[in-house]
N, C-alpha and C positions, 0 to 999 in steps of 0.2 A: 181604428176607421182606414178598412181599403177599398179604393178605387174597383168597380169590376162591372162589364159588361153583360147587362142581364138581356134575356129574351126581347122584351120590348124596346128597349135600348139600339140592338142589334136591326132588330127590322125597320128603325127609323134612321138608319146610315143612309146617307144619300152617297152618290156619286165619288162625290167629292170625299167625303168621310171616311171609304173604304178605303182608297184612293192612299190618303195619309196614314189609315194604318198600316197596311201593306207596303207601303213607301219607308215607313219606320220600322220593321222587322228587318226588309231589307236591307239597308243602310247597316244594322247591329251586324249581317252578316257581312258587310262588305268590312267592317271595321274590324272583321276577324273574330267576332266575341264568342260563334258556334264552335271555336275551339278551345273554349272553356268553358258554354255554356248550351244547353239545347234548348233550340231554335221552336216555334212554332214554323211547319213547313210541314206540304205535301211533296212526296216522295215516289216514286213510279220506279216498282220493282218488279222481278218477273224474269222465267226462268231467259233462255239465250234461245233469240226469234220464236220469239212469243207476241211480236208483234206491240214492244215499248214503243220502239222510235216511230211506227206507227201512228201511235196514238198521239204520241209530243206533238206527231207533225200536224195531227187532226186539231188538235188542241190549241196549235198556235197558225194555223196556214203556212205556217212555212216549208216549204220541203227541205226536210233533212236528209244525209245521204242515208238510205232503206235498201239493206238486198239482205236478201233471204240467205248467206253465207257467210255475211258478215253480222261482227257485232258491236257495240258502243262500247267503246273503248278508257270511257272514263267518267265521271261523274256531271252531268249537264244543269244545270240549273238555268231554267226556262222566265225569263220574265215580261210578263206579258203587263202593256199599258195601254189605256185606251187615250189615244191623241189626235189631232187634226191629219197630223203627217204622218206617213208611213215611212218607219226606218228599222235597221237593223243594227246594234254594237255590239259586237264581240268581243267578251277579255277573259284572261288566263288568271285566275283565282290560285295562286300555288298554296300546298297545303302543308307544304314548311319553307317559308317563306325567307329568303336573304335578310341579313342584315339592311343592308342599301339596294336599291330597287335596279341597281345598275349591275350588281351585280350576277341578275337573270334572265335569259330572254324570256321567258313569262312574264315579269312582267314588263315590259317593254310588249308586248303581245295586246295589242287595242286599234281594231277595225270597226270601220263605221261601212254601210252602205244605204241608198237608199231604195235600194228593192230588196228582190229576194232573190235575182237571178243569178248572181255568183256567191251566193253562202256555201252551197254545198264547198265550192273551190274553199271559202274562206277555214270551214271545218277542219281541211284536210291540212291547210296553212297550221291549223293550230296542234293538229295532234305531231306537227315534224319539231313545234316549240317547245311538246312537252315531253317528244326523245320518244315518239312513240312512233315505227319504222317495220319495214320488214325484215331487217338486219339487226332491230333494237329491240325493246321494251315493246310487250302486246298489250300492258296495260298500264292507266296512271290513275293515282290518287291526287291528284293536280282535279280543279271543277272550271268546266268552257261556262262562261256568262255568257249569255245570250238575251237581251235584252230587246223586246219587240215591240214597234209604238202603233197604234191605226187605230180610226176609226170604226173597226169594227171589233177589234182587242176586249177581252173581259180583264177587268182585275185581278190580276192573279200570278202566283207564284208556284214553280213546279220545280221539284228536281231528280230528274230522272238519272238510274242509278246502270253502270254497266250488267249485262245481261250474267245470270246465276250458269256456270259452266257445270254439266254432269260429269264431264271425266277427261283429261288431256288429250289434244293430237298433235298433229305434227308442226300443227301455226300456235298452239297455247298447250303451253306446260304444267306440269302439277303448281307449282310454281304460283301459275295464274290463278290455275282453278283456286287456290290458297289466295292470294291476294285476292281477288273478285269479292267471293265470300266473306274476307273477310271487311272490306271497305263496305260491302251491301248491310251486312249485318251489322256493322256499327252504325250506321246512320237509321237501321230500322229498332236498333235498340235506346234510342234519344227520346226519353218520355216523350217529349211534346213534338215528337213525328205522327203525322198522319200518312198510313200506309196506302199507298193503293198499289194492289196486288195484282198484276195484269197474269191472264190465264190463256193460253193458245188452246183451243176445240179441235186443235188439231191431234192433240194428246191429253190421255186418259191425266184428269186432274191430279188424282191421289200420289203420282209420279211427280207430281213438279213442284220443285227445289222450295219455290216461293211461300206456298204455303204452309209448309212443314215452318219456314222462316217465322212466317208472321204468328204462327200458333203458337211458335217458342219464346217469340218474344211479346207479343200480344198476349196473353194467355186469356183473356177477356173478351178479346176483340173488341174491344170498346175503342179504339182510333187503326180504322185497319178496315178499310171499302176492297172490295173484289171487281174486277173487270176484267170480264171476258170478249178476247178479240178471235177473229176468224170462223165464225157463227157459220158462214156459208161453203168452209170444207167440211161441216156435216149431214148426212143423208135426212133427207127433210122426210121426219115421222119414223124416226130407224130410233133405235132403245139411248142410243147415244146422245142423240137430239135431246131427247124427253130427260135424261139424267143433266144434259147440261142445262136444261128450264127449269127444273127440278133446285140446280143450284143455283144461279140466277134465282130463285125463289128465299132462298139463304134455307131451302130444307137440308144442304147434305153440311156445307161450311158457314156456320154462324157468324157474320158481322155484325156488330151494332149500324154501321153506316150503309150495311148492305154493299146490294152487287149492280154493275151495269154491264150493258152489252154494245158494244163496238161492231161495225164492220165497215173496214179500214181498204182502202184499195193494195191492189196484188201488186209487192216490188217487182216480180218479174215480168208482170205484164204490162204493167201503167207505170211510163218512165216521164219525167217531168215534171213543174210546176203547174202548168197551162191544167193538166185535169184535177187538181184540188179543185176548183170552182165547181166541179163535176161528183166529189166526193158526198157530200151531204147527199142530193140528190141519189145519187146509187143506191143512198145508204137507207134512204126513207122506201127507197123502193122495197130493197130487201124485206125489212121490217114488216111494210107493209103483209104483202103478199107470202109473206111464210108462217109459219106454225107461232115463231117468237112474239105474234102482235098479241097473243095472247098476256102477255105479258101487260103492266100501266106505262104508258109513252114515257111517265117520268124515267124509266129505267134503260130507256132504250136509247142511244144516237147522241152524236157529237154535239150538239148545242142543249139538251138535259144537262149531258155530263159536266159540261162547261159551268153553267148554273149551279149546277149539286156542289161541284169544288170548289166555286169562290164563295159560296154558303159555307160548307164546311171549313174552309182556312179560315175565312172571314172570322166563324162562331171562336174556333181553335184559337188563335188571335186571341181576341176579347176575353176567355177566357183565364188564359194563362200567363198576359202581360202583367196582372198582379202579383203571381207567382213567381214571376219571371226578374221582376226588378225586387222581388226578397230575397232573390238567389244571389242577383248582381249584387245586391249590396252583402250579402253574407259574405261570398267571395272576394268582394275587395277589400272587406274588414280585414280577412285572412290573409290576403295576401299584403297585407301594408302591416301585417303585425308580423309576416316571417322578411320582410324590404327591413323593417328597424331591429330585426334581430343580426341582419348584418351592420349595421352599424354605418357610418359615414361612408359614402367612395372612395376618398383618400388617393385621388389622382397626382395629387402634386409632392413634390418631396417637401416641401415644409408643412403642409399636412400628415403627411404619414407621421414627422417626426414630432410636429404636435401633439398627436395622439401617443407615440410613444410616450414623450413627457409626462401625457395625462396619467397614463396608466404608472409610470415609473414612479409619483407621486403619491399616487397609492398604495402601491407595491409597499416604499420604503416605510408608510406608516403602518402599515398594517404587521411589516418583518419585526419594527421595532416595539411593537407594539407588545406582541405575542414574547421576544424576546427576553422582554421587562418584566415580563406577564403581568402587563394590563391587559387582561383578557375583557375588552368595553370595545362594542361595535356590531355592526349587523355580520361581519364576518363570524364569530364565532359564536358552534351551536351548543348545544345543547353536551356539556363536560362530559355526560354517561355514555354519549354514543359516541364508537371510533372514530367519526369524523373529529367530533368535535374535539375528542382527546388529543387529535392530531394536531390538529390548528391550534394548539396550545403547546407550543416548541420547547416553551422553557421547562413546563412540571414534566416534557414528557424526556429530557436531558438531564431534569434532578433526578429522577427516578431511577434513568439508565445510569447516573453515576455510582446511584446509592449499588442496584446491582452489581456492577463491577467492582465497589470496593470489596461484598459480600463476596461474591468471588473468588475476590484476589487473597482473602481471609482464610475461605475455605478451602481453595485448592491451588493456589500461588505456591505453595511449598511441593520440594521433592521430595521430603521424609518428614513421617510427625515419630515423635516418641511417643511411643504407647507400650500399655503393658502386653504381656506375652497373648493376654486372651482375647484380645481385639480382633476384630475380626477382619482377615486381609483385602489389603485395599491397594489398588493403582495407583491412586490420583486423588490425596497423597501416596505413598506407599509408607503403610504402621512399621516402624522399625522397633526393639529396645532399647533402651539406652547402650546397651554394651555392647550391642551390633553393629548401632550409630558408631560408638569409641570404634569396635575396631575396624571401619571402615576409616576411620579419621585416623588410627594408627596409622595403615596402610599407606593414607595422605602423603602424613611423616613420612614414610619413611623412601616412596619414589621422589618426593621434591626434597631429599635434606640435602642443606646446604653446609657452610661449617661452625654452624652452631652447634653446642656440647649438650648429650647426652640430658633430656628432660625439659630441653627448651624447644621451642616449636618457633618455623620459619611466621613473621607474617602476615606473606603470603598464599600459608596453609589458608588461614582468616577467608582470604579473597579466593582462593580455589575452592573451598565449600562452600561461599556465598557463589556462586558464580552455579553450582551446580542446584543449591537449595532453589535459588530463583529462577531458573530455566526453563517454568511453565509461564512466568512473567508476559514476554512476549506474547505470546498467542492471543493468552485472555487478552492483550492491551490492545493488539491489532485488531481483536472480534470487535471489541466493543468499540476502537472507531469509526471500524464500518460499520455496523450498525447504530451509529450515529448520525452518522454522515446518510445511510438509509433512511434515517427518520428526517432529516432537515430536508432530503430530497421528495419524501411524500408530500413535507410541511409546505415546498414551495410551488410543486403540482396543482395543491389546492389555492392556494396565493395568488398561482398565475391565473386559474382557473378561473379565481371570481371578480378580476382588474381586469384580464380582456378577455375577447371572442375568443372560439373558437381557433381560428385560423392563425389569429397572430399569437394567439399563447401557443400554438403549437411551436410555432416558428421562432417564438423566446427560449421554448425546452430546449428547441434543436440548436440553435444557432449563441445561445448566451448562457442558458442556466447549465445547462450538461457538457461543457467544454471549463464554465469555471465549477464546476462543482467536483470533475475531476482534477482539476489545479488544487482544489481545497483539501481533497483526499490525499493527495500527492504529498503537500505538505504537512497536512495533518501527521499521517507514516510516517515521516520523515520525523519530525520531531518526535513524534513518540517512541521511534529508533534511538535518536538520541539521547532522549531520557534515559533509555537501555543502560546504552553504552557507557550515559555516566556511571552507572551504578555498578557495572558489568567487567567496564572494560579499564575502571579507575579504582587502585588500590582502597578498601573499604577508609572512608573519613567523615566524624562524625564527633562534635563535644553537645553533643545534648545530654543533660545529666541524667539522663532516663537510663543511658547506659553503664553508666558507674552501680546505678543501684539496682540494675538488674545482675552485674555481674557478683557483688559482692552478695546477693540472696540469692545465685546459682550458690557461689562458694560455701557459705553456709551450710547449702543443703546437701549439694553432692561434694563437693569441694576436698579438699587432702588438708588444707592450712592447720586441722585439728583433727584430732584424732575422728574418724566417722563416730558418729553417733552409733549407729547401729552394731558396729563393728566393737564398742563398748560394753553395749547393753548383752551383750550374746556373754562376752566373758565372764560377767560378772552375772548375768544368770545364771549361767554354767556352774559359777565358784559355788553359788549360794542352791541349787536345783531349784532355781524357778523358771518356770515354763517363760514367763514373757514378767517384765515392769512394767508398772502403773503406779505413779504416784508411791504414796508414802505405804510399806509393807512389814508384818512383826515379823522377826527371825527370833526364833527362841533358843537358841543354844549358841553355844561360843563359838566364832569361827578363829580360823589362824590369819587374818587380815596380811599377814608378810607374805604370805601365799599369794595372794590376790593382785601384791603390789607385783611381784617377779611375773606374773603372766602379764600384767599390765607394760612390765617391762621390757618382757620378752617378746612383744607383739610383733609381728612381722611387718618392717617396711613396706609403704605404699610402692611399685611398681612407677620409677619418675617416669617414663615414657608414657602410663596410661596417664600418670597426674597431668602430665603436658598437652594426650590426647582431650581430656576431660576438661580442660579449661580453653582450650582453641574451640570444643566446639561449643561451650556456654558461651565464649564472645562473639561467634559466630552467632547464634542464636539470637544475644542481645542485640548484636549491631540488625538483624536483618528484620525484624518488629520495626526496627525504627525505619529503616530504610524502606521497608514495604506501608509503612504511613505516609512518608514525606512521596512517594512512586506515587501512591492513589492520587494523594492534590494534583500532584502537579501532571499530573493527563487529564484531572479537571479541569485546572485551570490554563496549562499551557498549552494542552492539547485539545481537549470540544471547546473551551472559551473562545481562546482567541485565534485558535487554528478554522473553525469551523462557522461556531455565531457569530462573533466579529462579523465580521467581511462578508454576513448573506446583505447586509440592505442597503453594499454600496456595489452589492452586481451588477441591480438597474435601479440609479440614483441619474437625476436629472442633466449632471455631471457627463456620468457613462454615454447616455442616451446623446447629448449635445458635442461628444467625440468620436458618432461612431461617422462610418464613412455612409455617402447617399447609397452606395449597392445594399449597403446593410441594413442601411433604414427600410429602403424600400423591399427587400427582399421579405422583412418582417412586418412592416405596418402596410405595403402594398397590397393588392388584393391577391386571390389567386386566379390562376386560369378557371378556376370551376364557381369562384365564389363570383366574377365578373361576368360569369354567364349565366347563374342563377338572378346575379339583379338584372342583370339585362334582359331575362327573363319575366322576371317579376313586374320591371319597369315598364313593359310592354305589356303584361296581362295590368295592369291597374291605368294603364291609361287605355286602354282595350275597354277595361271595364267603365272606365268613370264615359268615354265617351257612350257609349251603351246606355248607361245608368242616366246621361242629361238628353239621352233621344229619348227614352220611355219617361220620362220626367217631362220633357218639355211637350208630348204628345198628349200625356194628360193633363199636366197644367192649361193647356190651350182649349181645352175641348173645355174645363172648369171655368174659364175665364167667362167664353161669350155664348156657347152654344149649348143650349139643353139636352146635348147627346147623352153625357154621364151622367148618373147621378152618386152622390156619397150613400154604401149600405154596409152592414155589421164586414169584419171583416169575415170571409169563407173560402173553403178551396174547391176544386173539384170535387172534391168524395162529396162536400157537401148538397150536391143539386141532386136533382131526382134527373140522372144522364137521359135514359134510354128517352122518357116522358119529352124532354126539351128537344132531341134528338131530330126525334118522331113529329113534330110542332115544324122544327127550321126546314125538315125535307120534303115536309106534305107539299102539297098541288097548290091550293088554297093559300100557305103561307101564316095559316093565321097562329095569331101567339097572344097565350097571357100573361098578365103581371104577375108575380113569382112575391109578391108581397101580399 
């Protein structure tokens, strides 16, 4: 259920109720809620020198500074209230209020008058306070608030806008033209604003900017009322006069709120407030003796306009109040959610350190669970997603270690023995055994010491191993860097989960990135140290697999016994056989002594070649053992100990406790941007809360004791027959019907 004011209720409002309703909206405007939410209001708009200020003067009865060569330099909020005593209060409502009122002269500006004699001078003082001078700016977005009380004042609040400028002049720059249009259109666009479009009869209405703006922002014309000024400047009986009378009849430009005609004082010939008392009489005389009397009297003169405006404003407020409360509630909830996202303000050092301690505890828990492979908790998303996999750092590192091992086995050696039919390759380089032995013999010759022929130096194996394991360094360091990158990505996800964006960014920049850089340096240094233990120290192993590998190699390739291939060839040639496979039948006698002679006279192997073969076999046997040891060492001593194990201590409670006060404030203290956002949201929430309280207080007061409001089904403006009700409101008789 939503409270609303229908036609019957609106007609029943007494003067006190009207005052309370208007005061409620004025109070919202004073609270600054119009910076966030459109308020029901009447805004007076028109081209420069269209007579707007004279309209304002006529409505209020106060002599505003009006000259044909001057224009309104700022929005003016005119608050009229009926009271026993006459008084004028002038203040400035800043468009961009400072944090404290003492910071700005505009907030200090507050003047009161017992009469209207000094009012024009007071307006000039307000212009100076706004910074509007001949040598300064020509216009201001600040609002001049003029509160006028008196026994003959209607209950009405209207806002007069600066006149729309057609083109720049010496005193009004192009920037001024754009500023005024931006400010005026901003007010006109507000969906709860009633637009009072003032059109001067001195100029062709088709060329007046205000009508174009009104039709642009209010395409249906549902919230615009037209006012024609200076009708006395038209030649009686002329075509121009007839065209403007047609405009007043709503035939040229249609507005749902219709048109009104005023005849104001001539600002050039009428000077001083003393003649304001004669204004109404002159206006009435003009309309009674001119063609304009063809129009209904409700469309002519200032008295009828005051009544009409009061009724229209009251109706607009009554219709919009329920939706206004809903919008305030909506924006209040949105602002509270934004403020909640910012977290606690953390003004003191203790609050900041406590926040970091809370973050560190959650951080340690998540890191330790992920490193240990215990993937339980809301942090861990679906493992099949990219982020979910990155969050499981143990799985990531395990797979990367496996990939490193495969890479080292496949591409960690410089040369690989293969048949001559293998495709050429550089990583590793495919060579035949004979070519590899040629290389070994060359090394032996170039590094020969005191050893006899057929004996190789132990350092030959070391030299060969260094060459064979030369790809290890790049493969190992690449693996360290990739693992480090994966850990960095993991930590970013953890930090984003446990801390808000501002603290998280500071933690990454001041804590984690420096710590990760140190871990990388340490891991790379350890990997290099492990490489040195293999490549800069002579080969050492007591692994039984080494002896087994050497024995097997000598059986297949070595010179400890006659090579099988050579003996097979001698036997095959002797018996005329192409190859020897198992048992074979020989059907004639053979001279076996010849076979013995051939075997006995076989050429002995080259002792240097035999030494090269032994050295190669020993290097390859040692390489396989060293490679397996190196793979495990990188995984445990580098990746595990130097990268994974220190992670949870990067941001431990102890580390937070040891942080300097400056570092704590730098990380957990609010940034300037965050503080500004918090201050803005806090102010907005305060304004919206006060506004909501004002609206609800007004609605509740009516519910408690006065039968002015009634409950009805929630409905919006669109649910009402706008045109029909509006006609009823503006009718001369004021007859209303109940919508039920």
